[in-house]
KEMIVEX-73788 format. One line per field, with one value per residue (C-alpha): residue number from 1; y, x, z; residue in three letters. Coordinates in Angstrom, 2 decimals. Layout:
seq	(NUM; ...)
Y	(Y; ...)
X	(X; ...)
Z	(Z; ...)
type	(ALA; ...)
//
This chain:
seq	(1; 2; 3; 4; 5; 6; 7; 8; 9; 10; 11; 12; 13; 14; 15; 16; 17; 18; 19; 20; 21; 22; 23; 24; 25; 26; 27; 28; 29; 30; 31; 32; 33; 34; 35; 36; 37; 38; 39; 40; 41; 42; 43; 44; 45; 46; 47; 48; 49; 50; 51; 52; 53; 54; 55; 56; 57; 58; 59; 60; 61; 62; 63; 64; 65; 66; 67; 68; 69; 70; 71; 72; 73; 74; 75; 76; 77; 78; 79; 80; 81; 82; 83; 84; 85; 86; 87; 88; 89; 90; 91; 92; 93; 94; 95; 96; 97; 98; 99; 100; 101; 102; 103; 104; 105; 106; 107; 108; 109; 110; 111; 112; 113; 114; 115; 116; 117; 118; 119; 120; 121; 122; 123; 124; 125; 126; 127; 128; 129; 130; 131; 132; 133; 134; 135; 136; 137; 138; 139; 140; 141; 142; 143; 144; 145; 146; 147; 148; 149; 150; 151; 152; 153; 154; 155; 156; 157; 158; 159; 160; 161; 162; 163; 164; 165; 166; 167; 168; 169; 170; 171; 172; 173; 174; 175; 176; 177; 178; 179; 180; 181; 182; 183; 184; 185; 186; 187; 188; 189; 190; 191; 192; 193; 194; 195; 196; 197; 198; 199; 200; 201; 202; 203; 204; 205; 206; 207; 208; 209; 210; 211; 212; 213; 214; 215; 216; 217; 218; 219; 220; 221; 222; 223; 224; 225; 226; 227; 228; 229; 230; 231; 232; 233; 234; 235; 236; 237; 238; 239; 240; 241; 242; 243; 244; 245; 246; 247; 248; 249; 250; 251; 252; 253; 254; 255; 256; 257; 258; 259; 260; 261; 262; 263; 264; 265; 266; 267; 268; 269; 270; 271; 272; 273; 274; 275; 276; 277; 278; 279; 280; 281; 282; 283; 284; 285; 286; 287; 288; 289; 290; 291; 292; 293; 294; 295; 296; 297; 298; 299; 300; 301; 302; 303; 304; 305; 306; 307; 308; 309; 310; 311; 312; 313; 314; 315; 316; 317; 318; 319; 320; 321; 322; 323; 324; 325)
Y	(-11.22; -7.90; -4.87; -2.74; -0.31; 1.04; 0.77; 4.22; 5.26; 7.67; 8.18; 11.97; 12.34; 9.41; 10.71; 7.46; 5.14; 4.02; 0.46; -1.18; -4.77; -6.38; -9.86; -11.17; -14.85; -17.22; -20.89; -23.28; -26.70; -26.99; -23.94; -20.72; -18.00; -15.05; -14.78; -12.17; -9.20; -5.67; -2.78; 0.67; 2.53; 6.28; 8.11; 9.41; 7.45; 4.98; 1.92; -0.76; -4.28; -6.17; -9.86; -12.82; -15.21; -17.06; -14.49; -13.77; -10.56; -11.80; -13.73; -10.57; -8.55; -11.25; -11.19; -7.41; -7.43; -10.21; -12.99; -14.92; -14.97; -17.40; -15.86; -14.89; -11.27; -8.06; -5.98; -2.55; -0.46; 3.18; 1.92; -0.92; -4.49; -6.42; -9.38; -7.93; -4.87; -6.56; -4.54; -1.21; -2.19; -3.58; -0.41; 1.51; -0.85; -1.60; -4.51; -5.18; -8.84; -10.61; -12.92; -11.69; -12.13; -11.20; -13.18; -13.22; -13.21; -9.91; -6.64; -4.38; -1.68; -4.29; -5.70; -2.35; -1.03; -4.14; -3.76; -0.48; -2.28; -4.15; -0.84; 1.18; 3.46; 5.87; 6.08; 3.21; 3.30; 6.96; 6.32; 3.26; 5.19; 7.94; 5.44; 3.57; 6.81; 7.78; 4.34; 4.51; 2.03; 4.45; 2.73; -0.71; -0.47; -3.05; -5.41; -8.74; -8.82; -12.02; -10.06; -7.43; -7.45; -8.33; -4.69; -3.69; -6.43; -5.08; -1.59; -2.98; -4.57; -1.20; 0.45; -2.21; -1.65; 2.12; 2.04; 2.76; 5.34; 3.34; 5.27; 2.38; 0.70; -2.51; -3.14; -6.68; -6.89; -4.57; -4.20; -7.87; -8.61; -4.98; -3.17; -0.31; 2.50; 1.31; 0.71; 4.33; 5.50; 3.36; 4.67; 8.23; 7.41; 5.97; 9.30; 11.13; 8.84; 9.58; 13.30; 12.97; 11.40; 7.66; 5.58; 2.93; -0.33; -2.03; -5.11; -5.27; -7.27; -4.16; -2.67; 0.47; 1.28; 1.04; 3.16; 5.90; 5.76; 4.61; 6.89; 3.90; 0.37; -2.88; -6.04; -9.40; -12.76; -16.19; -14.55; -12.16; -8.41; -7.69; -3.91; -0.87; 2.29; 5.50; 5.00; 7.74; 6.52; 2.96; 4.03; 6.06; 3.42; 0.42; 2.05; 1.86; 3.82; 1.99; 4.21; 2.72; 4.55; 3.97; 5.35; 6.05; 3.83; 1.15; 2.39; 2.66; 0.09; 2.74; 3.65; 0.24; 1.05; 4.41; 2.81; 0.36; 2.60; 2.10; -0.89; -1.56; -4.21; -4.28; -4.88; -5.11; -3.35; -0.06; -0.35; -0.05; -0.38; 1.59; 1.11; 3.78; 3.77; 6.44; 7.32; 8.05; 11.51; 12.07; 13.21; 10.09; 10.31; 13.78; 12.57; 9.61; 11.85; 14.09; 11.11; 9.76; 13.16; 13.45; 10.19; 11.28; 9.02; 10.34; 9.50; 8.85; 7.96; 7.81; 5.74; 5.71; 3.43; 3.88; 1.08; 0.69; -0.59; -3.97; -4.27; -3.41; -5.80; -8.71; -7.95; -7.86; -11.20; -12.82; -11.61; -12.88; -16.26; -16.70; -15.77; -18.20; -21.13)
X	(24.19; 23.37; 25.04; 22.02; 24.17; 25.76; 22.71; 21.46; 17.82; 17.65; 13.88; 13.93; 15.01; 12.99; 10.09; 8.29; 6.05; 7.62; 6.54; 6.03; 4.86; 4.64; 3.36; 3.89; 3.02; 3.86; 3.06; 3.46; 3.40; 0.02; -1.34; -1.05; -1.05; -0.56; -1.61; -0.01; -0.43; 0.29; 0.35; 1.85; 1.95; 2.46; 4.62; 2.80; -0.43; -2.19; -3.09; -5.42; -5.08; -8.28; -9.05; -10.29; -7.90; -5.84; -6.47; -2.72; -2.23; 0.55; 2.29; 2.40; 3.87; 6.46; 7.59; 7.98; 9.86; 12.26; 10.80; 9.92; 12.78; 11.38; 8.58; 7.78; 7.58; 9.30; 9.20; 10.83; 11.06; 11.91; 13.69; 15.60; 14.92; 13.66; 15.92; 18.97; 19.21; 17.80; 19.77; 18.79; 15.15; 14.93; 16.45; 13.51; 10.82; 9.51; 7.26; 4.89; 3.91; 0.86; 2.88; 5.00; 8.65; 10.68; 12.27; 10.03; 13.04; 14.46; 13.61; 11.35; 13.98; 16.53; 14.05; 13.46; 17.01; 18.64; 16.54; 18.31; 21.65; 20.72; 20.32; 23.20; 20.95; 22.99; 22.10; 19.59; 18.61; 17.66; 15.64; 13.99; 12.96; 11.41; 9.39; 8.25; 7.12; 5.10; 3.49; 2.49; 5.15; 6.99; 7.87; 7.95; 11.54; 12.89; 9.91; 10.47; 8.40; 6.63; 5.08; 3.50; -0.20; -1.29; -1.83; 1.60; 3.26; 1.57; 2.86; 6.33; 6.23; 5.43; 8.28; 10.67; 9.57; 10.07; 13.60; 15.26; 12.69; 11.39; 9.86; 7.47; 5.77; 3.72; 1.18; -0.19; -3.25; -1.62; -4.72; -5.72; -6.77; -6.35; -9.06; -11.01; -9.30; -5.82; -6.89; -8.00; -4.69; -2.69; -4.58; -4.02; -0.31; -0.65; -2.09; 0.83; 3.28; 1.62; 1.75; 5.49; 5.95; 5.79; 3.94; 1.78; 0.34; -2.02; -4.17; -7.06; -10.21; -11.73; -13.07; -14.31; -10.63; -9.82; -12.88; -11.66; -7.93; -7.14; -6.53; -6.78; -8.07; -7.11; -9.21; -7.49; -9.25; -7.73; -4.39; -5.78; -5.95; -9.55; -9.37; -7.53; -9.57; -9.46; -11.62; -14.10; -14.36; -14.91; -17.69; -19.38; -18.94; -20.22; -22.13; -25.87; -28.42; -31.45; -34.46; -37.33; -40.64; -43.57; -46.79; -50.24; -51.87; -50.82; -49.39; -52.15; -52.06; -51.71; -48.31; -46.78; -46.09; -44.53; -42.23; -40.68; -37.62; -36.87; -35.38; -37.75; -39.60; -42.47; -41.76; -44.19; -47.57; -47.28; -43.48; -41.45; -37.70; -36.08; -32.45; -30.29; -26.75; -24.54; -23.03; -26.39; -26.33; -30.08; -31.88; -34.06; -35.13; -36.73; -38.56; -39.87; -41.24; -42.84; -44.43; -45.86; -47.26; -48.98; -50.82; -51.87; -49.51; -48.72; -45.23; -45.21; -41.54; -38.31; -35.28; -32.03; -29.00; -25.89; -23.51; -20.41; -17.10; -17.89; -21.04; -19.10; -16.27; -18.68; -20.42; -17.14; -16.02; -19.38; -19.36; -15.80; -16.53; -19.60; -17.62; -14.78; -16.81)
Z	(9.03; 7.29; 8.81; 9.69; 11.64; 8.47; 6.22; 5.18; 5.23; 2.29; 2.15; 2.31; -1.33; -2.64; -4.72; -5.57; -3.54; -0.27; -1.12; -4.50; -4.87; -8.31; -9.11; -5.57; -5.23; -2.39; -1.89; 1.01; -0.64; -2.37; -0.58; -2.58; 0.06; -2.32; -5.95; -8.20; -5.83; -7.09; -4.62; -4.09; -0.77; -0.84; 1.72; 4.77; 4.39; 6.65; 4.60; 6.02; 4.63; 5.42; 5.11; 7.10; 8.84; 6.24; 3.49; 3.08; 5.08; 7.38; 4.59; 2.49; 5.36; 6.07; 2.42; 2.52; 5.84; 4.86; 6.99; 3.83; 1.34; -1.24; -3.27; -6.83; -7.91; -6.90; -3.72; -3.51; -0.32; -1.13; -4.24; -2.53; -3.58; -0.55; -1.39; -3.12; -0.84; 2.25; 4.83; 3.31; 2.87; 6.40; 7.87; 6.46; 7.78; 11.25; 12.13; 15.00; 14.41; 15.74; 17.96; 20.88; 19.97; 23.03; 25.85; 28.90; 31.25; 29.97; 31.61; 29.58; 29.03; 27.93; 25.43; 23.77; 24.07; 22.61; 19.48; 18.80; 18.80; 15.62; 13.81; 15.30; 17.36; 19.50; 23.19; 22.94; 26.62; 26.35; 23.19; 24.75; 27.88; 25.76; 23.74; 26.84; 28.42; 25.36; 25.29; 28.97; 30.10; 32.36; 35.64; 34.01; 32.78; 35.27; 35.12; 33.42; 30.26; 31.36; 34.23; 32.01; 31.14; 27.63; 26.73; 28.07; 26.02; 22.90; 23.65; 24.27; 20.81; 19.27; 21.17; 19.84; 16.27; 16.55; 18.00; 14.64; 13.47; 10.49; 7.62; 6.92; 9.88; 9.69; 12.43; 12.17; 14.45; 17.03; 19.21; 19.40; 22.97; 24.05; 26.01; 24.44; 26.38; 25.45; 21.87; 21.52; 23.01; 20.58; 17.59; 18.72; 18.74; 15.23; 14.09; 15.67; 13.89; 10.57; 11.27; 11.92; 8.48; 9.18; 6.61; 8.27; 6.99; 9.42; 9.56; 11.98; 12.65; 14.26; 11.04; 12.75; 13.38; 9.68; 8.93; 11.27; 10.55; 7.03; 4.07; 1.73; 2.16; 0.45; 0.66; 0.24; -0.08; -0.75; -1.54; -4.16; -3.67; -4.66; -4.64; -3.33; -2.83; -0.89; 2.18; 1.28; -2.33; -1.12; 1.23; -1.53; -4.25; -2.30; 0.52; 0.96; 2.96; 4.32; 5.01; 7.01; 6.75; 9.08; 7.67; 9.07; 6.43; 3.94; 0.65; -1.93; -4.74; -7.43; -5.97; -6.76; -10.38; -9.55; -6.96; -9.44; -9.81; -6.10; -4.34; -1.47; 0.48; 2.91; 6.60; 9.49; 9.45; 7.56; 7.58; 4.37; 3.78; 0.94; -0.14; -1.79; -3.12; -1.58; -4.96; -6.59; -8.10; -8.21; -5.00; -4.96; -1.31; -1.60; -4.73; -2.76; 0.00; -2.60; -4.33; -1.09; -0.20; -3.58; -2.82; 0.65; 2.57; 6.04; 7.29; 11.04; 11.50; 9.51; 10.46; 8.46; 8.62; 6.50; 5.56; 7.65; 6.37; 7.91; 5.76; 2.60; 3.54; 4.00; 0.72; -1.20; 0.24; -0.43; -4.03; -4.56; -2.94; -5.15; -8.26; -7.55; -6.16)
type	(MET; PRO; ASN; PHE; ALA; THR; ALA; PRO; THR; PRO; THR; GLU; ASN; PHE; ALA; GLY; PRO; VAL; LEU; THR; VAL; ARG; GLY; LEU; SER; LYS; SER; PHE; GLY; ASN; LEU; GLN; ALA; LEU; ARG; ASN; VAL; ASP; LEU; GLU; ILE; GLU; PRO; GLY; GLU; ILE; PHE; ALA; LEU; LEU; GLY; VAL; ASN; GLY; ALA; GLY; LYS; THR; THR; MET; ILE; GLU; CYS; ILE; CYS; GLY; LEU; GLN; ALA; HIS; PHE; GLU; GLY; GLN; ILE; SER; VAL; ALA; GLY; PHE; ASP; ALA; ARG; LYS; ASP; TYR; ALA; LYS; ALA; ARG; GLN; ILE; THR; GLY; LEU; VAL; PRO; GLN; GLU; LEU; ASN; PHE; ASP; GLY; PHE; PHE; GLN; SER; LEU; GLU; THR; VAL; SER; SER; GLN; GLY; GLY; TYR; PHE; GLY; VAL; ARG; HIS; PRO; ASP; GLN; LYS; ALA; ARG; ALA; LEU; MET; LYS; ARG; LEU; SER; LEU; GLU; GLY; LYS; GLU; LYS; ASP; ASN; THR; ARG; ASN; LEU; SER; GLY; GLY; MET; LYS; ARG; ARG; LEU; MET; ILE; ALA; LYS; ALA; LEU; MET; HIS; ASP; PRO; ALA; LEU; LEU; PHE; LEU; ASP; GLU; PRO; THR; ALA; GLY; VAL; ASP; VAL; GLU; LEU; ARG; ASP; ASP; LEU; TRP; GLN; TYR; VAL; ARG; GLU; LEU; ARG; GLU; SER; GLY; THR; THR; ILE; VAL; LEU; THR; THR; HIS; TYR; LEU; GLU; GLU; ALA; GLU; LYS; LEU; ALA; ASP; ARG; ILE; GLY; VAL; ILE; ASN; ARG; GLY; ARG; LEU; LEU; LEU; VAL; GLU; ARG; ARG; ASP; HIS; LEU; MET; ASP; LYS; PHE; GLY; ARG; LYS; LYS; VAL; THR; LEU; ARG; THR; ALA; GLN; PRO; LEU; PRO; GLU; GLU; LEU; SER; GLY; LYS; LEU; ARG; THR; TYR; GLN; TRP; GLU; GLU; GLY; GLU; LYS; ASN; GLU; TYR; HIS; PHE; HIS; PHE; ARG; LEU; ASP; GLU; LYS; GLU; PRO; THR; LEU; PRO; ARG; LEU; PHE; GLU; LEU; LEU; GLY; GLN; HIS; GLY; VAL; SER; ILE; MET; ASP; VAL; GLU; THR; ARG; GLN; SER; ARG; LEU; GLU; ASP; ILE; PHE; ARG; GLU; LEU; LEU; GLN; THR; ASP; ASP; GLU; ALA; THR; SER)
//
């Protein structure tokens, strides 16, 4: 067994990406779970890896964290090869997996404290109590883990993963089955971790969380990493704004030719839907209003809706599925 207790964590003087993945491929029999994935994660960022169930997110995380040893390609954690320098790479990483991985007959404090023993943490009980307090588990130290609620078990998993102060933390669906109030509290803690210097990679099916939290976003589908973009760039590049106009009278026929430069369709009576790209440089909406005014069209109501990350995510997957089918 690797000696984690003596493995150094020299990330302070490491100038490159905290994680580098090159040509990562992984198969399970005839199923190719990952296909030639390249990725770099910069220190101190929150990176959201998005994909449907079975897209390859968990397999990728397991390869990085040493839970899958047989794969093609190279993985480097702060300069340490994930296979050749396993102990050093693992010392730098923390993992909160989807599945609960503790003994239900252990007390909560024992579960967290014992994790520190694998990594040579001094005064593990003291560290474990501090983490449990921050994660709203104070008073549950002597409770058997099987008696905790689902949300408490999730928080206990996070406390375990943080016992050795990892520089790179993976959160694989950490808020699955957690109520809204607790979810907001956990994400506030994620922000605090990032502010303290921890680099975070998360997967989540709650895309509004990725939209709020992530600095960069990667989309994976059928084992292929489709794109990696800064969140704001992604929203601008693929985002759309839908503007619904309700007018006092139908649009005059002579306007049809002048509206050919717009993407639009007719809705219910005197209702018209116009679609704009968020990255358009020209002020097309003001020009539209001016054009309508010139033709005597009275606008009674305007309703706008901007694309959310979920809309963009679905569009990307649909485009990729159509291209590969």
